[in-house]
N, C-alpha and C positions, 0 to 999 in steps of 0.2 A: 521867517524860517519854521516851516512846522514841525514843531516834537513828534519823535516816532516810542513808542511804546511797545513792551511785549505783552501779555494779554496779564501776568499779575504785578507787571508794572503800574500797568491800567488802573488794577482794580484795588491796590494798593493805594496809588493815588485821590483816590474818589473818596474809600476812607480816610485818608489824613489829612481831604479838604472838608469832609462832614463828619467832623468827632461825635457829634451828637443822634448822628442819624443810625438806624439800623448799622449791621454789616452787610455792605456789597458781596456777596460771596454767589457772583453766576456760576465759576466753575467749580461749587459745594466742596472747595479745598479743607474750609475749615471740618467740614461734615467729615472730609475723608480724612484727618488727622486724627482728628476723634477717633473715631475706629482704627485707625491705626493703635492708638492707644490703648483705645479699649483693647483692642488684639494684644498688644504687648504683652497688658498686665494678665488677660487671661490665660494666653502661652506659658508665664513666668508663674502660675496658679500650677497647669501640669504638671510643668519641670516640678515644683514644688514636691507637687504629690507623686509623681513617679519616682524622684528622687529619694522621699518618704517612703515609700511604695518597695525601691532599692535595697533603703538601708534595713525595712524589715526583715527582709526576705536574708540579706547576709546573716542580720540576726538570727533569724533561724535555724540555717545551714548550720552556723559555729555553735551551736544549743547542744545541748544533750541528743534531747527528742531530732533535731535535724538532721545530727549527724548518723542517727537508727536509721533514721527513715532511708539517706540516700543510700547506707549500704543494706539497706530490705530491698532497695530498687534496684543495687547493683546485682543481690541475684536472682532477682526477676530479670534482668537485664542477658544473664550469662542463661541462665535456664533456656533464655525463647533462642539464644543464639546456637546453644545444643541441642534442642529442638528442629532450626529451621536447618543452618549452615552445617550439620555435623549430623544429621537426622538419628539421633539419639531416642528410641523410644521414649514414651511418657513415663511406663515404666522405672526404666534405665535413670532417670530423671530424676524420678522422687527417692531411687536410692542415695544419689548423688550426694539429693540436698540434704537429704533425710536426717535427723537432729544437728541441724545448724541453728544456732539463735544470734542473733547479735545484742550485745550490751555494750553497755556506754564503760571503758576504760579513763578511770581521772585519773591515773599517773602517765598513761599518755596522749588524753585527753583529744582518745579515738572510737571510735564505736568501731569493736574487733566482733568478728566473727568467730564465733566458737564452737569448737566440732572438727570432723573430718572432712576438708573437702578432698573428696578422690576422684581425679583426672587422670587416672593411669589409663585407660585406657583411649586418652588424646595421643595421636600423633603427629598434630600439629596445630601450632598456639595459632595461627594467622589469622585472626579476628578475636581473638580472643581478648572479653575485658573482664580481670577481678576484682574483689570487693578492696578495695585500698588499706584493708586490714585483717588479714587471715590469722589463725595461729598455726593451722596444720595442713600441707599443699601439698598432695600427691600428686605429682607431674613423669614420673619414673615414665611412662612410656613414649616420652617425649627423643629423639634422636636429633635434633635441630634443635638449636637457638632463635631460631629464624621468625619472627614477628612476636615474641616472646617478652612481654611488658610484666614484670613483678609486681604483686603489691608492694607499698613503701613499706611495709610491717609482715615481716611471717616469722614465725617460729620452729616451725618445724618444715623445712621444703624438702622436696626427695626431686631429684633433677639426675638419680645412679643411671640412666638411659643414655645419657647427654657420653657422647665420647669426642667429641670436641667442644671450645669454653668459646668458636666464632658464634659474633652476636651476644654471648650471654651480658647480661648488664645485670651485677645483682646490687642489691641495697646497698645504701652507705654505711647504714649500721645494722649491725646482727647480733642477736643475740640469742640464739636457738640452737636449732641441730640444719645443717647444711651437708642433703649428701650429692654429694658432686664423684662417685666413687667409678663411674665410667670412664671418667677423663682420662685417657692416655699421654696426655701433653700439655703443658702449663703453659703450649704458644695462645697469646691473647686472650691470656685471664686476670683480669682486673681483681682482688681482692675489693672487700667495704677499709673505707678508712680505719676503722674500729671494728672489732672482731669481741664478743662477747658468751659465743657458745660452741660448739663444736661442728669443726672442718673438716669432711670425711674429705679425702682426697687419696686415700687407700689406693689409687687402679696409675698412680703416675711410677713409674718404673724410673725417671729419672727428675732432678730438682730444676733442668735448663730451661729460666726463661719462668720461673717460680719467684714471684716477688713477696715478702709476706710485709704487713704494715707494722709499723715500728710501737704501738702497742696492741698488743694482743690476748685479753687476757681471757679468752676461750682456751678452746682445745683442738687439736693440730692432732689429725691422722694419716700419716704418713709413713705407710707401715708395707708400702709395696716399694721403698725405696730399695739397692742392693746398694746403693754406693750413695756415700756425702757429697760426694763433688757437687759445686753450686750452692750448694744447701747453704742458703743465709739464714739466721735466725735473731731474733732478738734478743738484749741481754740480759729483758725478764724475762719470763714468760708465765703468763696468771693464770694457764687451765694446764689441760695433761700436757705429755708429745709420744707421740705413741709412733717408733721407728723400729719396731721388733723387726722388720725385714732386713736390716744391715749385719753384717755377717761382719764388718769390719769398721773398727772406730778412724781410719783414715783420713783425714778432711774434717774431720767432723768437729765443730764448733760449739759447745751446748754451752745453753745462758746461766749466767751464774746462777739464778735464781730460778725453781720451776716450782710453781705453784699446785699443782694437781700430779698426774702421774706421769715416771717415766716408763717406756718402756723401752727394752733394749736386749730382748729375749732371746734376739739373733746372735747375739756378740761370742764368740767363740773364743777371743781372746781379750785382753787385754790393753794391748800393744798401743800407743796414741791415743787413751783413755783417758781425759781429764772430766771429772765429774761436776757439777752443779756444786756449790758449796751446801745449798738445800734442796729437799724434796718435797713438797709439802704435802704429797700421796705417794704410794708405791712406788717402789725401785725395783722394775724386773731385772734382772743379769741373769737369770736359769740358765744361760748355756756354758758359763764362765765354768773352766775345769780346774781353773788354778788363779790363787787370788795375788801372783807373786806382779808386780807395780802396778797396781788398781791402790786407788786412794777413795773409799768412801763418802760420802757429803757427811756432816758433820751432824744433821739432820735428818732422819726419812719419818714424816710424820703419819706412814702406814706402813703395808706389808713390804717386807725385802727376801725378795726371792733369791737367794746364793744354789740353790737344787742340784745343780751341777760340776759344786767344788766337789773333791778328791783325795784336800788336803787342807788344813788351816794353817799351811806354812804361807808365813805372809800378809795372813789376814787381819785387818786393823778395820775393825768394825767403829759403826758411826756410835759419838756419845748418847744418840737416842733416836728411839727406833719406836713409833707408835703402835705398831702393828707385830703382826708374826715375824719371827727369822724361819723361814724354808734353807736347811743346811742337810736335806735327806739323803745325800749320800755320802756323808761321809758316817764314818761311825760310831755305834752308839760309846763306846768311852771317849770319842771328837768331841762329840755333843756334850756330853756329861761333863770335861776338860770346861768347857766354853759357861753352860749354866754356874757351873762352882763361880767363875771367874766376873760372869755377869748376868746375878743372879733377877737383874731387871728386865730382860729377856724374856720374851717366851719362843722357843725353840722345840720344832719339829725337824 
């Protein structure tokens, strides 16, 4: 019976039967295999070179020089967008970016755009690409946050033109001053997890829907509130708290400690008012006409304003007052009596 072979089997048999003869390779499979191996080596070299270039590029982009170059390119991209999509005149653009400089900040490991970036003329943020880190940013002309992508880091931000928090995504960490005084409702507002700056929400007339972070190291402007209903404050407040619009202390639960100023200048009665044990800055109670029922903090680190008091009856002053004591509505004789009892205080 005649044996049958595939072409490769036939070639292998001839080579096995003639081991001392040159390799019989009419299909040039050996050559092809060698070329494949050569291509693998060459491809590996190309991939290795590409990976090396990628690592070099990443190292450059993560270096101070690379981050500065990236931020400078972001400014140029923004300039192009303003010229094309927003039809700004070149002289307007020159004014907007005039004085902007880029510097590397070792503390944050970022390239920071220094200077004022004034874009208050924008009425829409659609398509706007801002640098990653900006010190001062004015977007007060925006009436909607649609399409707005804020920098990861911004120290001073003016969004006072917004009347609604819809589509507004604030950075996760804030250490500067944010002006959101145009908001009339807290609906949809998500505050950063950590806040160390000043947040101006003075346009709110109601605290409904407002949720504050557990850690609030900064200052908070809520001078538009006329009622404390729905307002939940952290137990400890690192900065200042401005509640000058409240006319009644009903429902007001103040933190045990306020690190900065406490403004309650609108209160005309101390009924229901429980003040913190310590106020690190100024304490403004200028509208109180009577000290009856009020227990002042043990320590007021700054100025104590009791300018509306018409009588010293029931007045128990703090153990320590770091600034002046305003008692301007009292008679000279009453002030003099307090000066004699408390020579450590500066009274006027």
